[in-house]
C-alpha angles and dihedrals in degrees: 000000000000120000116258116275112259127240118243118255125255112295095030095107092048092050091049090049090054090050092047088056091066125080135220121241088266092057096252124133116265112283120244120279093219129044140162105246095184095103092056109016138229099016101017087226140052110291091240089060093048091049091048098048107026114015107111088342111077141354121255131195110214113200113202093007086152105024114211090005115184117191112248091214135038131229087255090056090052092049090052091051090051089061093058115107094229097047122106104225139161138181116209115195124191117212107194123214111213093205098053136000088213088066094053115126125226116201125195128198124184126217165256089101130200114247093237091062098074098062088056097055118106124256096250147025103039136100133201114209124189122183127211095024089151087066091056103036124051091200092058092044089055089071093067098077086066087068094049091122085078126070106269091224089061094062110089106185147304109262114197123203130191116199130190114220108297091016117148143147093224134250109314146145128242121208093214139058116270138183112209108204117189106223104172135002122000133295127189113221125198121186137180107225095172119130096248111020120184109263103179111135129224111255095208101066138074086220122077094246126167121247092213129024122182109181119209097184135030131189140171112225123209127193110301095024116118135195120206115203124185117212117289100027111131111229141172125194122194125185113238090192135352101310147168123220127188116211113199099195130188127228108242112168115201120246088248091054092048093047093045095051093043093051091046089053092048092048093048092053097039121117108243088225091070102095146146108285135183111182088150093060117144130188109290126229093214119021091202096058125099096212131196092262091057092051090050089055089051089056091048090052092051091048089059086073088065093231089166096053104122095206094049089046092049094050091049093050093047090054092043099049094047094048104100119227091234105061122194097046093110113063124182118238112261093225109019113193120253114276093246089056093051091048091049090053091051092050089053100053105283120135129208108225121207113245107251091236095049110109119199137186136157139213134193112249123176109314092336138030146257120237114205118203121177093325096320126114128219122185106219144154109276093247092055094047092049094048095047095047091052099042122093089188139022120213129182096273092049091047094048090050092060124094119250088264090051093051091047090054093050092051091047090050091048092051090050092051097253089117124037134193115224106269096027090111090059095049 
């Protein structure tokens, strides 16, 4: 039996009334902030309706988004993963100050952690967070098709957190969309859905915590409930009991990150002969002035880099968005088998499995397509690019159905470690 639903704190009705006074683009009143999604999980509505009314616009609590949900991994599994050298793990501990909450301390430790640490942790007020759990656990990865209404390259990872009673990471703001699925136990979420919430951060913490947090809504989530938050919504989750929460987060690079990488790519590929030139120079009135003609020549010099070339821009973005933020996870086999041997194995029932850290996306280009894999580009027929980007595994029939270019790409990706045959990791 689920705990009773909690009432919203003071001010919630006023905030909701302000929200209800707005209108959607279609002229309707604002949609509800809480629904029962059990009749049509996980969104309780057609994806197009969710994207129109909520995506990057307003938060939504989805009761029974995954009815009867049972966590595919346990807290002990998560702790074991946090001990792995390649795992990205943190422990956040909250040291409360009885005199003033403003004087509370938040401590952060980064993994990997020794196994003997976990039995020594207190019974309350700490949280273990592990990123990329979908890359390590097939049961967690199996959740992602439920979010297939979103571009797959937009989904960053599934971060899983275990919190002891009272555990939290403090009130904060994320700059990306996130779905917070309650997997085990109960977590109380408070959010500030006001139009202009205070966003000043505390200067005394390694975490990006808010100085002031004025929640407008409060809910207690049970297993299977899910909270969607668009970017910029202050929120604070506190474990009511020992609990697991799955955070399906989006990749949302900043404009500065995009510009920096794009300019770096243009500069790296630029011909050194492309330079500032002024063959039209005339005698200047003031030798110390940077005049309008000079600035026009600067623009012309920059334009030589073809920054506005849509094909060049598309290829750069495909490579950028499929390059994972944790390089070095995919390692090529030292002695890959000969191609004829790999093809023989595929013909006799073997399957090539995509490496969990291999990110793929495709883009139409000319009469064909470009397939982007972990920052690499493959020119392929559109059908091949679409099939490879969607496939978690390649068997003999799928391989045979590819064009020669598609088969060449598969073999190249196998040799570079982006595909694996079962047993390769033990070789």
